[in-house]
Rosetta silent file (secondary structure, phi, psi, omega in degrees, C-alpha in Angstrom):
SEQUENCE: MADTGKDTGKDAGVDTGEERALWPALKRGLRRRCPNCGTGGIFRGYLKVRDHCPVCEEALYHQRADDGPAYLTILIVGHVMAPLILGVYTALRPDPLIMASVFSVGTAALSLYLLPRLKGGMIAFQWAKRMHGFGPDPVEAELEMPDTGDEAAAE
SCORE:     score description
SCORE:     0.000 S_00000001
   1 L     0.000  122.193  177.869   -0.023   -0.077    0.018 S_00000001
   2 L   -75.986  145.693 -177.307    1.495    3.267   -1.085 S_00000001
   3 L   -78.439  119.440  174.222    1.815    6.157    1.371 S_00000001
   4 L   -91.275   -8.723  178.384   -0.361    8.979    0.013 S_00000001
   5 L    92.404   -8.423 -177.774    0.495   11.351    2.707 S_00000001
   6 L   -89.400  153.678 -179.987   -3.135   11.367    4.077 S_00000001
   7 L   -84.327  125.017 -176.238   -3.955   10.500    7.635 S_00000001
   8 L   -81.562  -14.425 -175.354   -5.563    6.989    7.538 S_00000001
   9 L    85.306   -0.749  176.459   -7.018    7.514   11.039 S_00000001
  10 L   -63.860  -41.254 -176.812   -5.061    4.596   12.553 S_00000001
  11 L   -68.788  -27.310 -174.968   -3.165    6.985   14.827 S_00000001
  12 L   -93.222    4.383 -179.205   -6.467    8.648   16.008 S_00000001
  13 L    75.600   15.247  177.646   -8.068    5.239   16.726 S_00000001
  14 L   -86.769  137.162  176.447  -10.566    5.576   13.804 S_00000001
  15 L   -80.162  123.228  177.826  -11.505    2.320   12.055 S_00000001
  16 L   -83.892  -10.777  176.728  -10.720    2.533    8.349 S_00000001
  17 L    91.950   -5.790 -177.950  -12.654   -0.482    7.326 S_00000001
  18 L   -65.624  150.787  176.492   -9.665   -2.385    5.919 S_00000001
  19 L   -67.312  138.439  178.514   -9.727   -6.108    6.295 S_00000001
  20 L   -97.785  141.190  176.972   -7.910   -7.514    9.281 S_00000001
  21 L   -71.685  127.218 -177.018   -5.649  -10.551    8.999 S_00000001
  22 H   -76.982  -50.314 -175.551   -7.114  -13.448   11.010 S_00000001
  23 H   -64.231  -46.868  178.491   -4.086  -15.616   11.621 S_00000001
  24 H   -62.706  -33.098 -179.267   -1.721  -13.017   12.958 S_00000001
  25 H   -65.847  -46.849 -179.549   -4.527  -11.692   15.207 S_00000001
  26 H   -63.992  -36.139  169.508   -5.174  -15.174   16.538 S_00000001
  27 H   -59.045  -41.599 -179.635   -1.442  -15.739   17.262 S_00000001
  28 H   -68.614  -40.509 -178.206   -1.296  -12.514   19.170 S_00000001
  29 H   -66.331  -39.550  173.742   -4.561  -13.389   21.002 S_00000001
  30 H   -67.810  -23.652  172.042   -3.242  -16.918   22.012 S_00000001
  31 L   -88.972    8.088  173.822   -0.224  -15.198   23.483 S_00000001
  32 L    63.453   45.509  173.157   -2.659  -12.988   25.448 S_00000001
  33 E  -114.794  168.122  179.851   -1.480   -9.939   23.516 S_00000001
  34 L   -68.917  131.445  179.418   -3.531   -7.141   21.739 S_00000001
  35 L   -62.980  -20.507 -178.898   -4.737   -8.393   18.424 S_00000001
  36 L   -83.867  -53.096 -176.630   -4.012   -5.095   16.827 S_00000001
  37 L  -103.755  -22.054  179.763   -0.407   -4.371   17.797 S_00000001
  38 L    77.375    0.437  176.955    0.735   -7.619   19.433 S_00000001
  39 L   -98.924  -56.360 -173.326    2.602   -5.729   22.212 S_00000001
  40 L   -70.770  145.760 -178.121    0.142   -4.731   24.812 S_00000001
  41 E   -77.212  146.288  175.037   -1.449   -7.302   27.153 S_00000001
  42 L   -82.782  -29.115 -168.782   -5.213   -8.029   26.807 S_00000001
  43 E  -107.218  143.845  170.439   -5.703   -8.938   30.430 S_00000001
  44 L   -90.469  -25.087  177.785   -5.365   -6.960   33.637 S_00000001
  45 L  -137.722 -137.956 -177.205   -5.390  -10.072   35.735 S_00000001
  46 L   -73.738  -45.047  174.894   -5.969  -13.658   35.050 S_00000001
  47 L  -135.503   10.033  178.660   -9.092  -13.253   32.873 S_00000001
  48 L   -80.302  122.435 -173.569  -10.095   -9.625   33.276 S_00000001
  49 E   -83.922  133.819  173.419  -10.062   -7.950   29.901 S_00000001
  50 L   -71.129  156.410  176.719   -8.635   -4.435   29.743 S_00000001
  51 L   -70.300  -35.570 -174.486  -10.820   -1.672   28.361 S_00000001
  52 E  -141.296  146.755  169.947   -8.066   -0.495   26.010 S_00000001
  53 L   -64.609  135.733 -175.445   -4.673   -1.755   24.896 S_00000001
  54 L   -75.170  -13.554 -179.124   -2.010   -0.012   26.985 S_00000001
  55 L  -100.139  -49.331 -173.832    0.197    0.407   23.890 S_00000001
  56 L  -107.184   -1.457  173.621   -1.975    1.180   20.825 S_00000001
  57 L    70.032   14.729  179.478   -5.158    2.296   22.645 S_00000001
  58 L   -63.719  133.005  179.538   -7.275   -0.255   20.669 S_00000001
  59 E   -71.498  124.789  179.324  -10.683   -0.668   22.332 S_00000001
  60 L  -114.356   -3.420 -179.067  -11.125   -4.157   23.848 S_00000001
  61 L   -68.609  -11.935  177.022  -14.257   -3.659   25.916 S_00000001
  62 L   -64.002  -20.241 -166.658  -16.389   -4.767   23.009 S_00000001
  63 L   -59.982  147.310  178.362  -15.383   -8.404   23.437 S_00000001
  64 L  -133.487   63.202 -177.126  -18.084  -10.969   24.127 S_00000001
  65 L   -66.544  -48.266 -177.277  -16.101  -14.193   25.000 S_00000001
  66 L    53.841 -124.239 -177.055  -18.678  -15.285   27.570 S_00000001
  67 L   -96.411   -1.000 -179.282  -18.567  -19.067   28.026 S_00000001
  68 H   -55.558  -47.690 -178.576  -16.823  -19.895   24.766 S_00000001
  69 H   -66.738  -28.637  174.780  -13.339  -20.133   26.135 S_00000001
  70 H   -64.172  -47.056 -177.908  -14.568  -22.445   29.001 S_00000001
  71 H   -63.144  -40.906  178.494  -16.232  -24.776   26.525 S_00000001
  72 H   -64.122  -41.275 -178.185  -13.134  -24.855   24.270 S_00000001
  73 H   -60.626  -52.227 -178.693  -10.973  -25.581   27.367 S_00000001
  74 H   -57.111  -48.638  176.998  -13.190  -28.402   28.438 S_00000001
  75 H   -55.320  -50.207  178.742  -13.192  -29.896   24.842 S_00000001
  76 H   -65.642  -49.936 -174.765   -9.362  -29.802   24.516 S_00000001
  77 H   -62.809  -39.222 -175.534   -8.598  -31.031   28.034 S_00000001
  78 H   -68.762  -39.464 -176.729  -11.148  -33.818   27.729 S_00000001
  79 H   -73.299  -21.569  176.466   -9.723  -34.885   24.294 S_00000001
  80 H   -89.081  -45.533 -173.405   -6.162  -34.798   25.643 S_00000001
  81 H   -75.515  -38.558 -174.519   -6.629  -36.394   29.056 S_00000001
  82 H   -59.296  -45.055  175.191   -9.067  -39.123   28.199 S_00000001
  83 H   -63.811  -34.906  177.198   -6.662  -41.083   25.879 S_00000001
  84 H   -68.084  -37.268  176.112   -3.888  -40.533   28.431 S_00000001
  85 H   -62.133  -48.980 -178.093   -6.001  -41.945   31.279 S_00000001
  86 H   -61.951  -50.060 -177.645   -6.967  -44.970   29.156 S_00000001
  87 H   -61.231  -42.237  177.193   -3.345  -45.586   28.086 S_00000001
  88 H   -60.962  -44.135 -174.819   -1.941  -45.227   31.577 S_00000001
  89 H   -72.708  -43.903  178.827   -4.571  -47.502   33.090 S_00000001
  90 H   -72.331  -27.271 -179.935   -4.207  -50.280   30.487 S_00000001
  91 H   -84.471  -44.711 -172.491   -0.427  -50.156   30.425 S_00000001
  92 H  -104.420  -26.848 -174.870    0.501  -49.686   34.094 S_00000001
  93 L    48.347   59.679  177.535   -2.654  -50.527   36.151 S_00000001
  94 L   -73.284  169.826  176.813   -1.710  -48.004   38.869 S_00000001
  95 L   -61.328  136.556 -175.198   -3.465  -47.662   42.191 S_00000001
  96 H   -62.223  -34.660  173.873   -6.715  -45.794   41.512 S_00000001
  97 H   -61.405  -47.919  173.966   -5.970  -43.187   44.217 S_00000001
  98 H   -58.379  -42.997 -177.321   -2.632  -42.369   42.705 S_00000001
  99 H   -70.093  -38.290  179.632   -3.981  -42.265   39.257 S_00000001
 100 H   -65.020  -40.938 -178.904   -6.994  -40.102   40.229 S_00000001
 101 H   -68.203  -44.707 -176.560   -4.584  -37.541   42.101 S_00000001
 102 H   -65.976  -47.144  177.001   -2.114  -37.351   39.342 S_00000001
 103 H   -74.341  -20.908  176.595   -4.686  -36.805   36.540 S_00000001
 104 H   -71.755  -43.519  176.922   -6.691  -34.412   38.635 S_00000001
 105 H   -63.241  -45.544 -178.576   -3.619  -32.222   39.077 S_00000001
 106 H   -64.889  -38.089  177.618   -2.821  -32.544   35.418 S_00000001
 107 H   -64.295  -49.317 -177.498   -6.358  -31.742   34.337 S_00000001
 108 H   -61.513  -44.313 -175.745   -6.429  -28.672   36.519 S_00000001
 109 H   -67.024  -39.943  176.961   -3.102  -27.449   35.455 S_00000001
 110 H   -68.471  -35.196  178.771   -3.823  -27.846   31.755 S_00000001
 111 H   -70.420  -36.842  179.806   -7.227  -26.145   32.161 S_00000001
 112 H   -73.578  -30.714  172.314   -5.733  -23.194   33.996 S_00000001
 113 H   -67.802  -42.207 -171.337   -2.975  -22.910   31.308 S_00000001
 114 H   -80.980  -29.464 -166.248   -5.416  -22.998   28.325 S_00000001
 115 H   -68.229  -45.989 -174.620   -8.301  -20.860   29.574 S_00000001
 116 H   -75.432  -25.227  172.780   -6.729  -17.331   29.370 S_00000001
 117 H   -68.412  -43.078  178.220   -5.115  -18.295   25.993 S_00000001
 118 H   -71.374  -31.534  174.147   -8.252  -19.504   24.504 S_00000001
 119 H   -63.694  -46.764  177.989  -10.050  -16.358   25.757 S_00000001
 120 H   -59.946  -38.904  177.278   -7.331  -14.214   24.181 S_00000001
 121 H   -68.001  -41.700  179.788   -7.793  -16.171   20.873 S_00000001
 122 H   -67.416  -43.407  177.411  -11.590  -15.680   21.000 S_00000001
 123 H   -60.056  -42.506  178.470  -11.170  -12.018   21.581 S_00000001
 124 H   -66.839  -36.802  175.608   -8.690  -11.771   18.616 S_00000001
 125 H   -61.317  -49.830 -179.905  -11.085  -13.763   16.474 S_00000001
 126 H   -64.785  -33.679  178.894  -13.883  -11.293   17.192 S_00000001
 127 H   -68.809  -46.335 -175.609  -11.517   -8.307   16.646 S_00000001
 128 H   -64.071  -35.427 -172.718  -10.322   -9.774   13.192 S_00000001
 129 L   -97.990    7.224  175.029  -13.898  -10.520   12.034 S_00000001
 130 L    60.388   40.902  179.791  -15.181   -7.097   13.370 S_00000001
 131 L   -87.095  149.783  161.851  -17.712   -8.743   15.672 S_00000001
 132 L    62.618   38.160  174.437  -19.542   -7.256   18.693 S_00000001
 133 L    96.430   -4.708  178.847  -18.484   -3.574   18.093 S_00000001
 134 L   -77.043   -6.306  179.623  -14.935   -4.136   16.927 S_00000001
 135 L   -91.999 -154.304  179.093  -16.003   -2.923   13.507 S_00000001
 136 L   -64.005  154.330  178.838  -17.178    0.606   12.477 S_00000001
 137 L   -58.460  131.581 -177.288  -19.203    2.590   15.053 S_00000001
 138 H   -60.623  -33.925  178.034  -22.902    1.379   14.835 S_00000001
 139 H   -64.343  -50.931  178.780  -24.092    5.060   14.766 S_00000001
 140 H   -58.696  -39.316  177.792  -21.780    5.852   11.859 S_00000001
 141 H   -66.250  -31.363  178.447  -22.860    2.646   10.026 S_00000001
 142 H   -71.375  -35.493  175.953  -26.423    3.617   10.262 S_00000001
 143 H   -66.372  -28.043 -170.220  -25.597    7.009    8.859 S_00000001
 144 H   -93.036  -13.549  179.312  -23.691    5.561    5.971 S_00000001
 145 L   -68.987  129.997  179.761  -26.430    2.934    5.101 S_00000001
 146 L   -68.800  152.202 -179.903  -28.512    4.022    2.058 S_00000001
 147 L   -81.791  111.860 -179.172  -32.144    4.606    2.618 S_00000001
 148 L   -94.568    0.048  178.336  -34.108    1.720    0.892 S_00000001
 149 L    76.065   15.324  179.472  -37.574    3.020    1.761 S_00000001
 150 H   -70.445  -31.015 -176.943  -38.319   -0.124    3.915 S_00000001
 151 H   -63.821  -40.468  179.705  -39.517    2.133    6.734 S_00000001
 152 H   -71.241  -30.190  179.683  -42.448    3.429    4.629 S_00000001
 153 H   -72.198  -29.785 -175.997  -43.256   -0.012    3.433 S_00000001
 154 H   -79.308  -18.069  176.537  -43.389   -1.373    7.030 S_00000001
 155 L   -69.822    0.000    0.000  -45.982    1.256    7.983 S_00000001
């Protein structure tokens, strides 16, 4: 893209409507970094999402990850641990109490590791696809939409 000397609005935090690359954003999100710049952290704590990126000031409060990261975490942990439990049980036949304690700790550790990364990935996906307010301002989008006359037909 050639530099035309015009202000594209990126410095001012204005959305230019350009397509956002999905895979780089997902990689940044999975590292718990801002999907826009890749430098600033998404989270204030373990899972609390910042309102804005501390580096590029990208608004992050639009995100709607809700229960998605938890479901993905359960899905992945279940698909990783179930074959391991079966393999260990059939090969070694350990004491049930030892097996339960080892796999309980492993399951909890893997879940705690994956949950913030999957939440970051989900936020990055929403950002890249301009979902839930990450796109143009809804008020501006309404102003830019052409009038089709549907309002008169609905009356």
